[in-house]
C-alpha positions in Angstrom: -10.2 -1.1 -7.8 -12.0 1.9 -9.1 -14.1 4.3 -7.1 -17.8 4.2 -7.7 -19.9 7.4 -7.1 -23.1 6.8 -5.3 -25.9 9.0 -3.9 -26.9 8.7 -0.3 -28.8 10.6 2.4 -26.3 10.1 5.1 -23.2 8.3 6.1 -24.1 8.2 9.8 -25.5 4.6 9.6 -22.0 3.3 8.9 -20.1 5.5 11.2 -20.2 2.9 14.0 -18.4 0.4 11.8 -15.5 2.6 10.7 -12.2 1.2 11.9 -14.0 -2.0 12.9 -13.6 -5.5 11.4 -16.2 -6.3 8.8 -16.9 -9.6 6.9 -18.4 -10.5 3.5 -22.1 -9.8 3.4 -22.1 -7.1 6.1 -24.2 -4.0 5.1 -22.5 -0.8 6.0 -24.9 1.7 4.5 -28.6 1.9 3.4 -29.3 4.0 0.3 -33.0 3.8 0.5 -33.3 7.5 1.5 -31.4 9.1 -1.3 -30.5 12.8 -1.3 -27.6 14.8 -2.7 -24.6 13.3 -1.0 -22.2 11.4 -3.3 -20.2 8.5 -1.9 -17.1 6.8 -3.3 -16.5 3.1 -2.9 -13.0 1.8 -2.7 -11.7 -1.8 -2.6 -13.8 -4.4 -0.8 -17.2 -2.8 -1.2 -20.1 -3.0 -3.7 -23.7 -1.8 -4.2 -26.5 -4.3 -3.9 -29.7 -2.5 -4.7 -30.0 0.1 -1.9 -27.3 -1.5 0.3 -23.6 -1.0 0.3 -22.2 -4.4 1.3 -18.8 -5.9 2.1 -17.2 -8.2 -0.4 -14.2 -9.4 1.7 -13.2 -9.4 5.3 -11.1 -6.6 6.6 -11.2 -3.3 8.5 -13.7 -0.6 7.2 -12.0 2.7 6.6 -13.4 6.2 5.8 -11.7 9.3 4.6 -13.3 12.7 4.3 -15.3 13.8 2.7 -17.0 10.7 1.3 -14.8 7.6 0.6 -15.3 4.2 2.2 -13.1 1.1 1.6 -12.1 -2.2 3.2 -8.5 -2.8 4.2 -7.9 -6.5 3.9 -4.9 -8.3 5.4 -3.6 -10.7 2.7 0.0 -12.0 2.6 -0.2 -13.0 -1.0 0.0 -10.2 -3.6 -2.0 -10.1 -6.9 -0.2 -7.7 -9.3 -2.2 -4.9 -10.8 -1.0 -2.4 -13.5 0.4 0.8 -12.1 0.9 -0.6 -8.6 4.1 0.6 -6.9 5.9 -2.3 -5.2 9.1 -3.4 -3.6 10.9 -6.3 -5.3 13.9 -8.4 -4.6 16.3 -9.4 -7.5 16.7 -13.2 -7.5 18.4 -13.7 -10.9 20.0 -11.8 -13.7 19.4 -12.8 -17.4 20.8 -11.1 -20.6 17.5 -9.3 -21.2 15.7 -9.3 -17.8 16.2 -9.3 -14.1 14.0 -11.8 -12.4 12.3 -10.2 -9.4 10.4 -11.7 -6.4 7.3 -9.5 -5.7 5.5 -11.8 -3.3 3.1 -12.8 -6.1 2.2 -16.2 -7.6 5.0 -15.8 -10.2 8.4 -14.1 -10.5 8.3 -10.8 -12.4 10.4 -9.6 -15.3 12.3 -6.3 -15.1 13.7 -5.6 -18.6 17.3 -4.4 -18.5 16.3 -1.3 -20.5 13.3 -0.4 -18.2 15.3 2.5 -16.6 15.5 6.2 -17.3 17.7 6.6 -20.4 18.3 2.9 -20.5 20.4 1.6 -23.3 22.6 -1.5 -23.9 25.6 0.5 -23.0 24.5 1.4 -19.5 22.7 -1.7 -18.2 22.6 -1.6 -14.4 24.3 -4.3 -12.4 22.4 -5.6 -9.5 23.5 -8.3 -7.1 21.1 -11.0 -6.1 19.1 -9.7 -3.1 19.0 -6.1 -4.3 15.9 -4.3 -3.1 14.1 -2.2 -5.8 11.2 0.2 -5.8 9.2 -0.6 -8.9 6.1 0.0 -11.0 4.0 -2.8 -12.5 3.5 -2.2 -16.2 2.0 -5.5 -17.3 -0.1 -7.9 -15.2 -1.9 -11.0 -16.5 -2.9 -14.1 -14.5 -1.3 -16.4 -17.1 2.0 -14.5 -17.6 4.8 -13.3 -15.5 4.3 -9.6 -14.6 6.5 -7.0 -16.2 8.1 -4.2 -14.1 9.8 -0.8 -14.7 12.0 1.5 -12.8 10.4 4.6 -14.4 7.1 6.4 -14.2 4.7 6.5 -17.2 6.7 9.4 -18.8 10.0 7.4 -18.6 11.5 9.3 -15.6 13.1 7.6 -12.7 10.9 9.5 -10.2 12.4 7.7 -7.2 12.2 4.2 -8.7 15.3 2.0 -8.5 17.5 0.4 -5.8 16.9 1.2 -2.1 20.2 1.2 -0.3 20.8 0.6 3.4 17.8 0.8 5.6 15.6 -2.0 6.8 12.9 -3.9 4.8 10.1 -5.9 6.5 7.2 -7.9 5.2 3.6 -6.7 5.9 0.2 -7.5 4.7 -1.3 -5.8 1.6 -3.9 -4.2 3.9 -1.2 -2.5 6.0 0.5 -1.3 2.9 -2.7 0.3 1.5 -3.3 2.0 4.9 0.2 3.5 4.8 -0.4 4.8 1.3 -3.8 6.2 2.0 -4.8 9.8 1.7 -5.0 11.7 3.9 -1.8 10.4 5.6 -2.6 7.7 8.1 -2.1 8.8 11.7 0.9 6.5 12.5 3.0 8.1 9.7 1.7 11.6 10.4 2.5 11.3 14.1 6.0 9.7 13.5 6.8 12.3 10.8 6.2 15.2 13.3 8.7 13.7 15.8 11.3 11.9 13.7 13.3 12.2 10.5 13.3 9.1 8.4 12.8 7.8 4.8 10.1 5.3 3.9 9.1 3.4 0.8 5.9 1.3 0.8 5.0 -1.4 -1.7 1.4 -2.4 -2.4 2.7 -5.9 -2.4 3.1 -5.9 1.4 6.7 -4.7 1.9 7.9 -1.7 3.7 11.4 -0.1 3.7 12.6 2.3 6.4 15.8 4.2 6.6 17.2 6.8 9.1 20.5 8.1 10.3 20.1 6.4 13.7 19.4 2.6 13.9 17.1 3.1 16.9 14.9 5.4 14.8 14.6 2.7 12.2 13.6 0.2 14.8 11.0 2.5 16.4 9.4 3.4 13.1 9.2 -0.2 11.9 7.7 -1.4 15.2 5.2 1.4 15.3 4.1 0.6 11.7 3.8 -3.1 12.4 1.7 -2.4 15.5 -0.6 0.0 13.7 -2.5 -2.5 11.5 -4.8 -3.7 14.2 -5.4 -0.3 15.8 -8.0 2.4 15.0 -6.7 5.7 13.8 -7.2 7.3 17.2 -5.3 4.4 18.8 -2.4 4.8 16.4 -1.8 8.3 17.6 -1.9 7.2 21.2 0.5 4.4 20.5 3.1 6.7 18.8 2.8 9.2 21.8 3.6 6.4 24.2 6.6 5.2 22.1 8.0 8.7 21.9 7.8 9.2 25.7 9.8 6.0 26.2 12.8 7.4 24.3 12.7 10.9 25.6 
């Protein structure tokens, strides 16, 4: 979803709805009094005349200085080009790996879609291998195509994720974790604990740390965060940290 610049007099009329559940048809902002402020609309919102309205149910989010979007909680993933996702290898063919990405169809990962990939150095993945991937082709009538490189052909962190713990989430939670500025639950955890995390827009999260109890704490905090406001996320992390100190 692209951002749409708009002009508005104030964002105060929608401030009471931020972090609240909204449904399709809800009006979050009235543009009838236009001044110089520019707003940016993210997923789940559209302009209807002078009104900014909700297209699908979810939680209304706002990031400074001027962006609004709706985080929806969907379990099924619809692939989009350039999405970064977590996939699980389910089969190996001569030219492709077949990968489960939580979408309507399995995705293809060409055996050469790796940095410096050639027929002489094709990677060997066991069934069940977890991969961090980029979507390069997405069409509703065809299997998506994936890559383990960025747009310039570099690995850039893409590839197998070893050890750690992967859990399923909703696409809304994944987008919240990848939002900018950093969402409070990750910011608060990062100040107290040392861990690695990879988030897929397809509703999968991988966490790794030197201590298993850290992995469990981080995973539980993230799963609990989806239904909380950003202020509540910080409080929740503080309470979890006090329990282990």
